[in-house]
C-alpha positions, 0 to 999 in steps of 0.5 A: 219379453212377453209375460206368460199370460200373453204367450199362453193364448197363442200356444193354446190356439196352436196346440192340439188340446183334447180332453176326453174322459176314459172310454167305456167299452160297454157303453160304446157297444150299447150305443153301436147296437142302438144307433149304428147296427141297423146299417153297419156291421162289425166283427168276424162276419161283418159285411156291408149292409145299408152302410159299409162294414166298420172293421179296421176303419182306423187308418182306412180311406173313406169310401174304399171298401169294395163291398159297398156302393159309396156316394160320389162325395164319400169316394172323392172326400180324401178323408182317412179315418182317424180318431179326429176325423171319425169324431167330427164325422160322427158329430156331423156327417154332412159337415165332414163329407157334404153330399154323403148318403149316410142318413144320420143326424150325428151325436152331440155328446163327446163321451158317447163319441169317445165310447163309440170310437173305443168300441170300434177300435176293438175291431182291427 
């Protein structure tokens, strides 16, 4: 019978393990205003601009809003936006959807991403 040290690494490798601090909605709002709002809109009057509007993004298929002209890569990506896919995309858009026309280098700070996603989640 294996001992705990032999079993733990196998379990850890297969378990979805995430550790993110509590989200700060005000920090997410401020980050959206400075890093996202020049291209994306949220809220009651949200509409596509240089990028698609982001209301109700969780659970939405990538490239699916009708008021924005997406890249062929985004429409063909078959990505459905979840916390995990958005976290990866915000970190490195071109790695998640190679060929995306989104001109953003990405965020490397996990807490900022957590704050931003929590803010976006308020726009269902």
